[in-house]
N, C-alpha and C positions, 0 to 999 in steps of 0.2 A: 504494500500500500504506500502511495506517495505521502511523504511527510511534509509538514509545513516548514519552509526554510527560514522563517523570520524575516525581519525588515533589513534593508540595506541602510547604511548610515545616512544616505541622501533621503530615503523615504522617511526615516525617523525624524530628520530635521524638518522636512516639509509638514509632517504630522504635528510636530510641536508648534509650528507656525499656525496650522489650521485649528488645533484643539487646545493649545495653551499648555502650561506646565501642570504637572501632577501634584497640585497643592490644594489645601483647604484654606480659602481666604477668609479673613474676618473683615467684612465690608464696613463695620460700624465701630472701628477702634476709636475709643474716646481719649481725649487729651486729659491727663491727670489734673491739670490746673482747672479745666472746666468741671471735672468731677468734684473738686474741692469747693469751687465757688458755688456749685449747685446746692451745697449743704446749707446755705444761708437764705434759701428761698421760702422756707415754711414760716407761717404767721407767728408762731410762738417765738421763734428766733428773732424775727423782725421787731416784735414787741420788746424783747429784752434789749436789742440794740438801741431802740428808741429810748428806753428807760436809762440806758448807759449814758446817752448824750445829755438827757435831762439832768441826771445825777452830776455829771461834770459841770454843767452850767450852774448848778446850785452849790458847787464846791464839795460835793460828797465823793471824794476821790476813792476812798476805800470801797464804797459800794460799787462804784463804776468798775474798778479793777476786778472785784469778785465776780460781777456779772459777765464781764468779758472772758474771764477764765472758764466759767461755766459754758458759755457759747462756744469757745474754741475747743473744749473737751468734746462736746457733742459733735461738732463739725468734723474733728479728726476721726472719731469713731465711725461716723457715717461714711467718710471718705475711704477708709481702709476696707470697710465692708463692700462698698460698691466697686472699688478698684479690683478686689479679689475676684468678683464675679466676671469681670472682663477677661480673666485669664482662662475661662472654660474653653474657648475656641482655640487658644494657643496650645492648650494641652492636647487637643485633637491632632494637631500637626506633629506633636512629639510621638504620637502613636504610629505614625506612618513609618515604614521601613527607611532607614537612612540610606541604604544601598540596595541594589537589585542585580541579579545575574541574568543577562539576556543574550540572545543570539543575534548578533549584528554582522552582516556581510559573511554569514556562515561560520562565525567564530564566537566563542563564549567571551563576554565582556562583563565587567563589574562597573556599573554606572550609578550616579546618585539617583535615588528614587524619584526625585522631582523631574528627571529627564525621561522617565518611562512614559511611553505614549501609546496611543491606540494602534493595535496590530503587532506590538512587540511580542516576541516569544520569550516567556520568562521561565527560568529554571527554578524549581522548588525542591527543597530537601529538608530533612528533619532539622528543626530549630529555626528555619527561616520565617521572617514576618512577610506576609504577602504584600507587595508594593501597590497593587491596584486590583480592581475587580477583573477577573479573567476566567476564560473557559478552559477546562482541563482537557488536553488532547493526548497526553500520555500519562499513565498512572501505574505505579508499582506500590500497592498497599498503602496508598496515600490517606492519611487521617489528619484532620485540621481541627484545632481548638477554636471554636467560634463563640466562646462564652462572652467575649468582648461585645458581640453584636446580639447574641440571643439570650445571654444570662444563664445558659445551661452548661454545666461543667463537663459533661461527657463529650469527648472528641467525636467529630462527625466523619463517617466513612465517605469517601468521595469516589464517584465513578468517572468515566471520561466519555468524550464525544468526538465524532469526526470533525476535523478542523473546517471542513467545507460547509457544515451546518451552522445555523444561527441559534442553537440550543443554549439558552442562558438560565436553565432551571437550577435551583439551589444545589441539586445533587452533583452537577457537573461543573460547578463554579467555586472558585476560591475568592474571598472578599478582602479588600484592603484592611490591613491591621490585624487580621487573624494569623494564627501561628501554626505551622506544620509540626505535628507531634510525632508522626511516623511516616516512613516511606519516602518516595521521591516522585517527581513527575515534571511535565512541561505544560504550560498554559499560555493561551493567547489573550492579551489584554483587550477588553471590550469597553471599559469605562475607567476614566481617571478623574482625579480632583473631586469637584462637587457633584459629579454624575455618579460617583460610587455610592454604595450603601452608607459608608462612613460620611461621605460628603452630604448626602441627604439629611443625615442627623445634624451635621454642622449647620445646614441651612435652617433646619427647624429651631436649633438653639439660637441662631442669630435673629430669628423672627420673634422670639418671646421677650416681651418687655417685663422689666421688674415691676412688681406691684407693692404698694404700701401694705404693711400688715394691719390687721384690725386695730391694734393699739395705736399705731402711728396715725391712722385715720381718726381715732377717738381723740388723740392729743391735739390734732389739727382742729377738730371741732371745739375742743376746750379752749384752744388759743383764740378762736373767733369769738367765743362767748366772753373770754376775758377782755379782748379788745373792745367789744361792744360795751361791756360793763365799765371799762376805764373811761371811754368817751362819755358815757352817760354821767359818771361821777364828776368828771371835769365840768361838764355843762351845768349840772344841777348845782354843784357847790359854787361855781363862779356866778351863776345866775342868782342864787339866794343872796350871796354876799353883795353883789352889785345892787340888788333891790333894797338891801339894808343900808345902802349908802357907802359901802366900803370902797376903797380905791380899786379900780378895774384891774390894774397890773398885779396888785397884791392878791386879788381873788383868783386871777388866772394861775399865778404861781402856786397858791394854796391848793387849787383844784388839781393841778398837775402833780404836786407832791402827794396828795391823797391817792391819785391814780397809780403812782409808782408804788405806794405802800400796798395797794391792792394786788399788785403782780406777784405771784408766788415764784420769786427768782430761783428758789431751790428746786422747783418741781422737775425740770429736765435733768438736773444733776442727780436727784434722788431716784428718778426712774432708771437712769443709766446705772447708778450704783446698785440698785436692787436687782436689775437684770444681770449685771456682772457677777454679783454674789451668787445669784441663782445658777449662772453658768458654771461657777466653781463647784457648786454642789452636784451638778449634773455630770461633771467630769468624773467625779468619784463613782458615779453610776454607769460609767462607760459611754456617755453621750457627750460629744463635743459640739458646741454650738458655734457656728461660723457667722451667723447674723444675729446680733444681740436681740432684736425684737422678735425673732422666731420663737424664743422661749415662751413668750406670752401667747403667740399664735397657736402653739401646741395645745394650749388650754381650751381652745374653742373648736378643735378638730372633732368632727362628727363622722368622718369617713376615713379609714386607713386602707389605702391600696398597697398591698404588700406583695413583693415578689415571693416566689415559693422557695427556690433553691438557696440554701444558706441562711435565709432569714426565718422562715417558718420550719425549715428542715435543717438537718445536721450538715448538709453539703458534703456528704461522704456516703457512697454506696455501701450498703450493709446487707449481707445475706440474712434473711429472716426465716426462710423455710427450706426444708430438704425433703425430697421424696425418693426413697430407695427401696426397690423390691416391694412396692405397695405399702410401705410404712411411711408415716408422716413424722417429721422431726421439726422442732422449733429451735431457733438459734436466738439466744438472749444477748443483750449488750449491743450498743450502737458504736460502730467504728472500733476505735482502739480501747473502748471500755472493757473491763473484765466481763466475760460472758462464757456461756457453755452451750452444748447441744443437748436438748431435752426431748423426752417423749412422755406425754401425759405427766408433765411437771417433774419427771425423774431424770436425773443426769445419766447420759448414756456413756458407757465405756466402749470405745471403738474396738478394743480387743475382742469384745463379745459379739461384734457385728461386722463381719467381713465385707458386706455390701457397702456399709457406711465408710469403712476404712478405705476401700478402693476408690470410692467417690471422692473422698478428701485428698487422696494421693493424686488423682487426676487434676482436681481443682488447684492444687499447690504446684505440681510439676509442669503441667501444660499451661504455663503462666510465666510472664516476664517480670511480674512485680515481686519484690523481695522486701522482707522485714529486716531493717537495719538494726543491729545490736541484739538480735535474738528476741524471742517472744514468749516462750512457754514458761511463764512464771506463775506462781501461785502465792496466796497469802494476801498481800496488799492489793493485788490486782493483776490482770493479765499482762498489762504493759506499763512500764514506767514512762515518765515524761520524756526520757531520752530516746525512746524508740520511735521509729518513723517507718512508714511504708512508702517505698519508692516505686512508682508505676502508674499506669492508667487506672482510673477509678474502679472500673469493673474488675480488673485483675487484682487490684489491691484488696477489694472486698473478698475475693476468693482466697487470697493469701491469709487474711485475717480469719476467715472461716476455718481454714486448716489449723491455724494456731489455737483456736478455741477448742478444736477437737483433739489437740495434742499432736498434730502432724505438721512438721516444718520441712521446708526444702533442705535446709542445711543438715538436718539430722535424719532425713528419710532413707539415706543410703542409695538413692536413685541418681543415676547420671544421665543427663540429656546428651544424646549422640547426634541428633539432627532435629531441626525445627522447620515446619511448613507454616509460614506466617498466616495470620488471619487476612482475608481480603473480602471485599464487599460482594464479589460474585459467589464464592464458596460459602461465605458466612460461617466459617469454622476455622479452628487452629489445631494443628497436630504436632506432636513431638514423638520421636523414636527414642526410647529410653532403655537403660539396662539397670536391673536391681542388683543388690549385693550378692545374690545367688547366681548372677550371670545370665538370668533370663531377660529376654528382650520383649518389649511391648510397644504398641502404638497407642498413645493416649490422645484423645480428641475431645474438644469442647466446642459448642456452637449452638446455633438456633435449633430448637427441638424439632420443628416441622421438617427441616432439611435433614438433620441427622437421623431421624427415625426412618427416613427412606433408605438410609444406608445401613441400618441395623438388621441383622438376620437373627440375632440371639439376644437373650436377656439374662441377667445374673440374679439369683435369689439364693440366700443362705450360702453364698460362696460357690454355688454350683451354676454352670452355664447350661441353658436349654434353648431350644428353638423358640423364637418369639411367635406367639399365636396372634391372630387378628384381634381377639378379645383383649389380650395384654396391651397390644398397640393402642387400641381405642381407650383403654383405661389411662395409659400414659398421656395421651392427647387431652383427655378430660382433666387430668391433674394440671397439665400445662395451661389449659384454658382457665381453670379456677384461679391459679396464681396470677395470670395475666389480668383477670377481672379485678384483682386486688391491686392493680397498677404495678405489679412487679415485673422486672426484667428477668426472663427465665432463660437458663442455659442448660443444655443437656450434657451429660458426662458419659463418655463411651470409651471402650478400649478393645483391643484384640492382641493376640500374640504376633510377634514379628520375627522374621528369620535373619534379617540384616538391616543395615542402615538404609539400604535402597528399597526395602520392603515398606513403602509408606503410602500405599493405596488406601484411601479412606472408604473402604467397602467391607461388607460382612462384619460389621462392628458388633460388639456386645454392649447392649444398653445397660448402664449402671445406675444412673440417678438423674434427678432434676434439682436445680437449686434456684430459688427465687430471691431476688435482691431488690432493694428500694432505698431511696434516700429518706430515712425515717424522720418524722416530725421531732422537733426539739421538745424535751420534757416540759420546759418552762413555758412553751408556746401554748399549751393547753390552758394553764391558769391565766395567761395573758389574754387569750381570746375571751375567756369567761369574764375577765375583768372588764374588757371592752363592752360586752353585752350589758353588764351591770351599770356601766357608765353611759349606756345608750350611745355607744360609738359603733358604727357599722364596719366590721372588717370585710375587706374584699380581696380575693386572691387574683393577681394578674401574672400570668406565666407564659413562657414560650413553650412549655411542655405540652404533652398530649392531653386531650380531654379526659381520658381514663385516669391517667396519673394525677392530674389536677383534682379531679373529683374525689379520688381515693383519699388523698392527703387532706383536702378541705373537709370531707365528711368526718375523718378521724378527729380533726381539730374543732369540729362543729361550726366551721365557717359556712359550710353548705348544710343547711338545715331543711326539713320538710317545707316545701313551698318555694325554696330558693331555686334560681335558674342558672344555667350555664350557657355562655356564649363563646363561640370560637371566632378567630380572626376572619375566617372565610364568611361566617354568618354576618359579622359586622360590616364587611365589604358590601354585602347585598342590601343593607338597610339604609334608607334615607335618614336625614337628621331627625325628622319628626318621629319616625318609628323607633329609632335608636334611643331617643330621649324618653319615650314612653316606656321602653323596656328596661332602661337603666336602673330604676329604683328596685327592681325585683332580682337583679343579677348579683350573685355572690361570687361567681368564678368566671374568669376570662382565660381561655386557653388558646395556644397557638397564635399568639398575638405578635405583631410587628411593632417597631418604635412608633409608627404613625398611628396604629390602633391605640397604643397606650396614651399617646398625646390626646387623641380624640375622646377617650374614656375620661381622662382627668378634666378636660375642658367641659365635657358634658355634665359631669358631677358638679363642677363649679357653677355652671350656668343655672343649675337647679337650687342654688343658694347654699350648697354644702361648703364647709371648710375641709379641704382635702390634704391629707398627709400621704405622700407617695414615696415608697422605698425602692431603691435600685442599686445595682452594683456595676453593670456593664455599660458600655457606651450607648447601647440601645435604650437604656433607661434614662439617659441624660435629659432629652427634651421634656419628657413627662415629669421628671424630678424638678426641673427648672420651672415648669408651668404650674406645678402644685402650689398651694398656699404654704405648705411646709415640705420642702424637698429633703429627703433623708437618704444618705448614701452609706455604704458599708466601709468600715475602717480596715478590715482584714483583706477582703477580696474585691473591694471596690476599685474601679479605675480612677485615675486622677481627674479625668473629664467629669465624671459623675460627682466626685467630691467637690470640684470647683463650682458645679451647678447647684449644689445642695446647700441647705441652711443648717442641717444637722448631720453629724457623722456618728454612726453607731460603731464604737471601737470593737465590740464583740459580735457584730453582725447579727444581733439577736432581736427578734420581734418583741420579747418581753421588756427589753431595755427601752424600746420606743414607747411602750405603754407606761413605763415609769416616768419617762420624759413628759408624756402628756399629763400625768398626775402632777408633776412639778409645774407645768404650764398653768394648770388650773389654780394651783396654790399661789403662784406669783401674781396672777391676775386678781385674785381675791385680795392679796396684800397690797397691790397697786391701788385698788379701790379704797382700801383702808387708809393709805397715807394721802390719797387725793382728798378723801373725806376730811382727814385731819388738817391738812394744809389749807384747804379752801375755807373750812369752818373758822380756822384761826385768822386767816386774812380777812374774812368777812367781819369777824369780831373786831379787828383793828380798824377797818373802814367805818363800821357802825360807831365805834368809839370816837373817831375823829369827826365823823359827819354830824353826830348828835351834839357834840360839844360846840361845833360851829353854828348849828341851827339854834342852840340855846344861848348863843352869844358868849360862851366861855372861852378862855384861852386854849391854845392848842395843847391837848392832854399828853401827847408823846412827841418827843423831839426826833428828828431823822436818825440820829445815832442810836437812839433807843429802839426805834423800829427795826434798824439793821441788826441790832443785837438779837431781837426776837426772831426775825426771819431766818438768820443764818445759823444761830446757835440753838436757841430753845425751841424753834420749829424744826430745824433740819435734822438734828441728831435723833429725836424720837421718831421722826418720819422714816428715817433710814432703818431704825430698829423695827418699826412696824413691817417693813419690807422683808424682814427675816422671821416673821411670826410663823410658828410651826403649823402644819396643815390641820384642818378640822378632820375629824374621823369620818365624816360623810362626804368628803370631797369627790370621791369616785362613785358615789351613789346618786349624783345629780345629773340632770340632762346637760349636755354641752350648751353653753350660751350661744345665741345666734350672733353671727358676725355683724348683723345690722343693729344689735342692741346698743343703746347709748351707754357710755361709761357711767351715766347717772341713772341707769335703769333700776327698777325695783324701788323707786321712791327715794333714791339717794340724794337727789338735788333738794328735795323738801327737807330732808334730815339736815343737810349741810346748811341751808338757809336758816332753819329754825334754831339749830345749835349755835350757829355763828351769831345770831341775834342775841341769844342768851349770854354768850361770852362778852359781846359788846355792851349790853345793858348792865351786866355785873361790873364791868370795868368803869363805865361812865358813872355808875352809882358810887363806887369807891372814890373816884376823882372828885365828884360833886360834894360828897360828904366831907372829905378832907379839905377841899378848897374853901368850904364855908365853916369849918370847925373853929370856934373861938379859942380852943385850947392850944392852937398852933400859932406861934408868932407870925405876924403878917409878913415879915422879911423873908421867911422861908416857907410860907404857906403854899405858894405855887410850886416850888421845888418839891415840897413834901407830897403835895397832891399828885404831881407827875410821877414821883417815885411809887406812891401807892397804886396808881393806875398801872405802872409797869409791873409791879409785883402781882397785882390782881390778875392782869392779863396773862402773865407767865404761868401762874398757878392754875388758873382755870383751864388753860391749854394743856397743862400736864395732867390734870384730872381727866380731861376730854380724851387724851391719847389712849387711856385704858378703855373708854367707851367704844373707841374705834376698832377694838380687837374683834368685835362681833357685830354682824348686821342683824342678828335676831335674838340677842340677849341684852339685858340691862347691865348696868354697872355692878349690880349685886349678884349677877349670875355668871360672870366671865371668869376664866382661870387667870389669876393675876401673875402667877409665878412660873408659867410655862415658857417664858421668853426672857431669859436673864439679860439679854442684850438690851431689851427695852427698859428693864429696871436700871441697868447701868447708864443708859442714855438719859433717863429722867433724873437720876442722881447727879449726873454731870451738869445737866441744865440747872438743877437747884444750886449746885456749887457756883456756877457762873453767875446766877442771879445773886447769890450771897456775896460774891466778889464785887459785883456792880453796885450793891446797896450798902454793904457794911465794911468794905475795905477802902481805906483812904484813896489808894490809886484808882480803884474802880469808880469811886464817887467822882473823882476828878475827870476821868475819861468820859463817863456816861452822864455827868451832870445830875447826880442823884444826891439824896441825903439819907442818913440812917433812920430807919423807922423804929419807934419805941414799942413797948409791949401793948399799950392800949390801941395804938394804930393797927398793929398786927391782929389783935382780937377783932376789931371792926372788919378787917379784910377777911378774917376767918369765917365770921358769920355770913358775910356776903357769898363767900365761896361755897357754902353748903346749900344755898338756895337753888342755884342753877342745876347741879347734878340731881337733886331731889325732884325738882320739877320735870327735868328731862326723863328721869326714870319712870315717873308716873305716865307721861305722855307716850314714851317709847314702849313701855310695857303694854299699854292699851293697843298700840299699833301692831306689835309683835303677836299679841294674842289674837287679834282680828285676822292677821295674815295667816297664822297657823290654823285657825278655824276654817278659813277659805280653802287652804290646801287639803285639810282632812275631808271637807265636804266634797271637793272636786274629785278626791281619790275614791271616796265611798259611793258617790253618785255622779259619775262623769257626764252622763247625758243631761242631768239637771244643770250641772255647771255650764255645759255648752249652751243650753237653752237660755240661762241667765246672761251669758256672754252675748248671745245673739240679740237678746232684748236690749241690753245696754247699747250695743252698736246701733240698733234701730232708733233708740232714743236720741243718741248723739247725732245721727244723720238728720233726724227731724228737726233738732235744735239748729 
């Protein structure tokens, strides 16, 4: 047959002109300076920058420097996060082969992979990375690891095609970036650069825009509210003062000062610190967060799209069943774990079962995988951490099986004389061997349906007899039963041989069947159940077969009665409307491509879901980047997927992702706690200043005193609230909706009411001390301001404990489960003591020491607000709890009431 000669150098140069270089281009490479400047566009940052300018104009340099430091810290964090995501496409280029061996002008040449062009004849051998998509035209036992593109760890057997055809089916093609694991061959390049499978993934990655996380969106909304509130405060205060006949300029400056006091300067920094500390906690749980705000986004995830191999499963093929001479055996232990071969829960001694012993010998000897360091250990476990299995996954599983039965290649006394390698046409492998008695055998393993056609005999109780049609049918039934359990089944056969040249795979003796599977992780069972309890929907997305995906999903209870399964081919045939209608019912997607995965994630997001997507291969990168929370694997994940992700699981474990989601829920609750605390405190300050002005009083707090409160006595307890331990019911609640306001559940009303109480208490202390005849007039104003400062600080420090819970009063919360909060409150008290009772503190903050009588007065006032709030909040919590109980006990009635309320609101 005529062979393809390859290109001439001249043809290759012309093709490079026509088709371009074999590169993956990043068309949207961003300038780092532009990325940095874009961090200053959000409203909260602009408000802080404006307040900085105002502070400088008013001579408050310390406050200005502090705010600038906060803004720069947040800008740098945002810059580094965005800059790292730009490296995803650069990592794709690194996966391309640096060089390639091609035939040019009839001679073998090694050229840079970028110069490979359409029509090149590429030489492929074991260990090579494929430089472009190409059709295989010569093949000698060629196997390719395509896990980069498919996510499946088992190498793919390749066939070949005539070079004159245009066959580009997967079976006869090798794809850019994949690795040849066995054999050698030649292939003709038919796609380069962005036209390759890898290039299509690069295009998808390039087209996906980064989105704000729900928390970032909520903080933007909060920034707008604060901006509107500041403008309103300026206008009202200035207007009231002007109407009272005050100088216009003085009133404008006062209004602006009050607006600056209303801005929670510490909020961005505290959010950043809380998220960063949460990230540190998650590192200890094997989850590395690459985008800070992704921590919080995890908390509202209601769908987890998980890859199967390595995430839900062990990512190591393990033999679980054996059939020998009509007997069924179970193999315990996954991978290198300690395990044994059992029958009816009783361990089998292979010396007592010659059929089992021969099967294990074939599995271990007709095999290129070897256990390094020995294996047959008892006591602490079958294998220690220093042992490893080197070889292709299927063969490694057989080597481990032998060790569990006490049969190892190194101690078997069997010598391999000749090997007939596995190939995709024969679907079997054979070896000619000699045992220690000098007897020669042919050992064969392969596909059961193929090998049974070559078997004339079968072994039972160590005796060989002619195989009857009934025995053959029984073996086929056993094979089918294992296959239905999604196992990969291999037949083990043998016959006597006369010499090394006696290697015909005919007239074999059937010995046994072994069924293997990549088993589910133990911890995945509890993790999936935890998802169900937390009302998070787990979805399996895999490139594996429908049968295998269903078997694993059913074991893990991801696929439950009523759940549906879709394959990539079925997705292809569906229009968008049909696909979206089907999507909520589907629990398993099998045989999917990168484009299918991307479509699934986009579809789920379009239905209002917050989607976490796990992946390890390049094929997962577009869907991982598109998801609200992209999750990559730390052990087996490619750099491309890691760069596209927000979270990296260092142990590649689904259970770790569920733990990260729990942490996300905790951090969002804690963010709500300190937002409640900060805004209530700031409203208290504004109410204090505003009421004093309306009542014609002097300014109750000086700018330096407001700065002390905002940065020390506000900031430290707020950070400590961000470290509050999780509530016991955090994973028993529904995930919040991404559309929920940060003030949902009545939080805004709580903030406003409690802020008013703080302000009224402070203005009461200021007023009583300002009019007290017992205080000399010379120091009366200074004493009143000091009293207002102390009252404001102490009311806020009492309030910080109220913020620990959204459904308990001050008398029902656990006070001592957060020692960091206790330490922060004590620190704030010491700072207050320094400011009021230390000479240097009094000089800096313009205060005066308060005596016992004055502190008693403040103490009485301090008791009023918490008691009043406890009564009001207790009524609110009881009513909310009653509504929840009623809705749970009579959901239909609850829905009816809800519809009635909606009808009334529409009519109004």
